[in-house]
C-alpha positions as CSV (number, residue, x, y, z in Angstrom):
1,X,40.5,-130.8,22.7
2,X,41.4,-127.1,22.5
3,X,41.6,-125.6,25.9
4,X,43.0,-122.0,26.4
5,X,43.4,-122.1,30.2
6,X,44.7,-125.3,31.8
7,X,45.5,-125.7,35.4
8,X,48.0,-128.3,36.5
9,X,48.3,-129.6,40.1
10,X,51.6,-131.4,40.8
11,X,53.0,-133.0,44.0
12,X,56.3,-134.7,44.4
13,X,56.2,-137.2,47.3
14,X,59.3,-136.4,49.2
15,X,60.0,-134.8,52.6
16,X,61.9,-131.6,52.0
17,X,61.4,-128.5,54.1
18,X,60.5,-125.7,51.8
19,X,63.1,-123.4,53.4
20,X,65.9,-125.7,51.9
21,X,64.6,-125.7,48.3
22,X,66.5,-123.4,45.9
23,X,63.2,-122.0,44.6
24,X,64.7,-118.9,43.0
25,X,66.9,-121.1,40.7
26,X,64.0,-123.5,40.1
27,X,61.7,-120.5,39.1
28,X,64.3,-119.4,36.5
29,X,64.4,-122.9,35.0
30,X,60.6,-123.3,35.1
31,X,60.0,-120.0,33.2
32,X,61.8,-121.4,30.2
33,X,58.9,-123.9,29.6
34,X,56.5,-122.9,26.9
35,X,53.1,-121.8,27.9
36,X,53.6,-121.5,31.6
37,X,51.7,-118.5,32.8
38,X,52.0,-118.8,36.6
39,X,52.8,-121.1,39.5
40,X,51.7,-121.1,43.1
41,X,54.2,-123.1,45.2
42,X,52.8,-125.6,47.6
43,X,54.4,-127.3,50.7
44,X,52.5,-130.0,52.5
45,X,51.6,-129.4,56.1
46,X,53.2,-132.0,58.3
47,X,54.6,-133.8,55.2
48,X,56.9,-131.4,53.5
49,X,55.8,-132.7,50.2
50,X,56.5,-130.1,47.5
51,X,54.4,-129.1,44.5
52,X,52.4,-126.4,42.9
53,X,49.4,-125.2,41.2
54,X,50.2,-124.0,37.7
55,X,48.4,-122.2,34.9
56,X,49.2,-123.0,31.2
57,X,48.0,-121.6,27.9
58,X,47.3,-125.0,26.3
59,X,46.7,-128.6,27.2
60,X,49.7,-129.6,25.0
61,X,52.1,-127.3,26.9
62,X,50.8,-128.5,30.3
63,X,51.3,-132.2,29.3
64,X,54.8,-131.5,27.9
65,X,55.7,-129.8,31.2
66,X,54.4,-132.8,33.2
67,X,56.1,-135.5,31.3
68,X,59.3,-133.5,30.8
69,X,60.4,-131.0,33.4
70,X,58.3,-132.3,36.3
71,X,59.1,-135.9,35.7
72,X,62.8,-135.1,35.6
73,X,62.6,-133.1,38.8
74,X,60.8,-135.9,40.6
75,X,63.4,-138.4,39.4
76,X,66.3,-136.1,40.6
77,X,64.7,-135.8,44.0
78,X,63.9,-139.5,44.3
79,X,60.2,-138.9,44.7
80,X,57.0,-140.0,43.3
81,X,55.1,-137.5,41.1
82,X,51.4,-137.0,41.0
83,X,49.9,-134.7,38.3
84,X,46.4,-133.7,37.6
85,X,45.2,-131.5,34.7
86,X,42.0,-129.3,34.8
87,X,40.1,-127.5,32.2
88,X,40.1,-123.8,33.1
89,X,37.8,-122.8,30.2
90,X,34.7,-124.7,31.4
91,X,34.9,-123.3,34.9
92,X,35.5,-119.6,34.0
93,X,32.1,-118.2,34.8
94,X,31.8,-120.0,38.1
95,X,35.4,-119.0,39.0
96,X,34.8,-115.3,38.1
97,X,31.7,-115.3,40.3
98,X,33.8,-116.3,43.4
99,X,36.5,-113.7,42.6
100,X,39.3,-116.1,41.5
101,X,42.5,-114.3,40.8
102,X,43.0,-116.4,37.7
103,X,40.0,-114.8,36.1
104,X,40.6,-111.1,36.5
């Protein structure tokens, strides 16, 4: 399957207040991963789970990030990782119609 816009949702099941996360250092490390176009950080309300909503240029790069960088991060934090991949190509028209910032 050739997908040019892939969205990845990830959540690491830990309880870490976002204010204590060294996100600047993590951002630098994440930017080294091939195909990563953007990330929106997420912090669970009342749970302090950490995660994000990512955009990748290919399905292959998104999968490699999930089983590589993200899996290692979850292991280091002692948390359980949940990842979901979404086809951004098939939803382009519908997303543009609702002014999604990912489809400028």
